[in-house]
C-alpha positions as CSV (number, residue, x, y, z in Angstrom):
1,X,2.9,148.1,-40.1
2,X,5.0,151.2,-39.8
3,X,3.6,154.4,-38.2
4,X,6.1,157.2,-39.0
5,X,6.0,160.3,-36.8
6,X,7.5,163.7,-37.6
7,X,9.7,165.5,-35.1
8,X,8.5,168.9,-36.1
9,X,5.3,170.6,-37.0
10,X,4.8,172.5,-40.3
11,X,6.1,175.7,-38.6
12,X,9.3,174.0,-37.4
13,X,8.4,173.7,-33.7
14,X,9.0,170.3,-32.1
15,X,6.1,167.8,-31.9
16,X,7.5,165.9,-29.0
17,X,5.6,162.8,-30.4
18,X,8.3,160.4,-29.1
19,X,7.9,161.7,-25.6
20,X,4.1,161.9,-25.9
21,X,3.7,158.3,-27.2
22,X,6.0,157.0,-24.5
23,X,4.0,158.9,-21.9
24,X,0.8,157.3,-23.2
25,X,2.4,153.8,-23.2
26,X,3.6,154.3,-19.6
27,X,0.3,155.8,-18.4
28,X,-1.7,153.1,-20.1
29,X,0.3,150.4,-18.5
30,X,-0.5,152.0,-15.1
31,X,3.0,151.8,-13.8
32,X,4.3,154.3,-11.3
33,X,2.4,157.6,-11.8
34,X,4.4,160.2,-13.6
35,X,4.2,164.0,-13.2
36,X,5.1,165.6,-16.4
37,X,4.1,168.5,-18.6
38,X,4.1,166.2,-21.7
39,X,0.6,165.2,-22.7
40,X,0.1,161.6,-23.8
41,X,-0.4,160.7,-27.5
42,X,-2.5,157.6,-27.4
43,X,-3.7,157.3,-31.0
44,X,-3.0,158.8,-34.5
45,X,-5.2,160.0,-37.3
46,X,-4.2,158.9,-40.8
47,X,-5.6,158.6,-44.3
48,X,-6.1,155.0,-45.2
49,X,-7.1,155.0,-48.9
50,X,-5.9,151.4,-49.4
51,X,-7.7,150.3,-46.2
52,X,-4.6,148.7,-44.8
53,X,-5.0,149.5,-41.1
54,X,-7.0,146.8,-39.2
55,X,-7.5,145.7,-35.6
56,X,-4.7,143.3,-34.7
57,X,-2.1,144.8,-37.0
58,X,1.3,145.3,-35.4
59,X,2.4,148.9,-35.0
60,X,6.1,149.9,-35.5
61,X,6.6,153.4,-34.1
62,X,9.4,155.1,-36.1
63,X,10.9,158.5,-36.8
64,X,13.1,159.2,-39.9
65,X,11.3,156.5,-41.9
66,X,12.8,155.5,-45.2
67,X,16.1,157.1,-44.4
68,X,19.4,155.7,-43.1
69,X,18.5,157.3,-39.7
70,X,15.2,155.2,-39.4
71,X,14.7,154.6,-35.7
72,X,12.0,152.5,-34.0
73,X,11.5,154.4,-30.7
74,X,8.8,152.2,-28.9
75,X,7.9,148.6,-28.6
76,X,5.7,146.9,-31.2
77,X,2.0,147.3,-30.1
78,X,-1.2,146.0,-31.7
79,X,-4.0,148.1,-33.2
80,X,-6.7,147.8,-30.6
81,X,-9.4,149.6,-32.5
82,X,-10.1,151.7,-35.5
83,X,-12.6,154.6,-35.8
84,X,-13.5,156.4,-39.0
85,X,-13.1,160.1,-38.8
86,X,-14.2,162.8,-41.3
87,X,-13.6,166.6,-41.0
88,X,-15.6,168.9,-43.3
89,X,-15.2,172.6,-43.4
90,X,-18.4,174.7,-43.9
91,X,-18.9,178.4,-44.6
92,X,-20.9,180.2,-41.9
93,X,-22.0,183.8,-41.8
94,X,-18.8,184.9,-40.0
95,X,-16.2,182.4,-41.0
96,X,-15.4,178.8,-42.1
97,X,-16.0,176.2,-39.4
98,X,-15.3,172.5,-39.1
99,X,-17.7,169.6,-38.4
100,X,-16.1,166.4,-37.2
101,X,-17.8,163.0,-37.6
102,X,-16.6,159.8,-35.9
103,X,-18.0,156.5,-37.1
104,X,-20.6,158.4,-39.1
105,X,-22.0,160.4,-36.1
106,X,-21.4,164.1,-35.5
107,X,-18.8,164.5,-32.8
108,X,-18.1,168.2,-33.0
109,X,-19.9,171.0,-34.8
110,X,-17.9,174.2,-34.9
111,X,-20.8,175.9,-36.9
112,X,-23.1,176.2,-33.9
113,X,-23.3,176.4,-30.1
114,X,-25.9,173.7,-29.6
115,X,-25.9,170.0,-28.7
116,X,-23.0,169.0,-30.9
117,X,-20.6,171.8,-30.0
118,X,-18.8,169.2,-27.7
119,X,-15.8,171.5,-26.9
120,X,-14.6,169.3,-24.1
121,X,-14.7,166.1,-26.2
122,X,-12.9,167.9,-29.1
123,X,-10.2,169.1,-26.7
124,X,-9.7,165.5,-25.4
125,X,-9.5,164.2,-29.0
126,X,-7.0,166.9,-30.0
127,X,-4.8,166.3,-27.0
128,X,-4.9,162.5,-27.2
129,X,-3.6,162.9,-30.8
130,X,-0.7,165.0,-29.6
131,X,-1.9,168.5,-30.2
132,X,-1.7,171.3,-27.6
133,X,-5.3,172.4,-28.1
134,X,-8.3,172.4,-30.5
135,X,-7.0,175.3,-32.5
136,X,-3.7,173.5,-33.1
137,X,-5.7,170.4,-34.2
138,X,-7.7,172.5,-36.8
139,X,-4.6,174.4,-37.9
140,X,-3.2,170.9,-38.9
141,X,-6.5,169.5,-40.3
142,X,-7.3,172.8,-42.1
143,X,-9.1,171.2,-45.1
144,X,-11.6,168.4,-45.6
145,X,-10.2,165.1,-44.5
146,X,-11.3,161.5,-44.3
147,X,-9.3,158.8,-42.5
148,X,-9.0,156.6,-39.4
149,X,-8.2,157.1,-35.8
150,X,-5.7,154.3,-35.1
151,X,-5.9,153.3,-31.4
152,X,-3.2,151.4,-29.5
153,X,-5.1,151.9,-26.2
154,X,-8.7,151.2,-25.1
155,X,-9.7,154.8,-25.8
156,X,-12.7,155.3,-28.1
157,X,-14.9,158.3,-29.0
């Protein structure tokens, strides 16, 4: 199945997804260690209303999908695992804050500073999905969302 990636964020800045995905493929294959400022992108988060994404599906990584400039920029890989993800925004006393569930369990709770704050885990999730930091992740996912984390490595949360 085709996974299409944009080359620019909503604000017009480059995503570097092609480089980040290649970095993740190279790092995951454990070939010669690379020293780079590009963080790896080792999964993607997508809506899946038709429940099409399943373990074992082939992934075709492309940019410019459905255009004459369509380009598959990486080898075909298999979906290794799928995790359900849900993001809900809640009003707090001072602001609106997100809560993130993965496979039905609270992963990150931005409404408190207790057990489920999990800032380190949230940073890892955000960076593994190609974002610079948690703030960038929530700037993108800035409203309620339900979907899947599509993994092409062994990473799980």
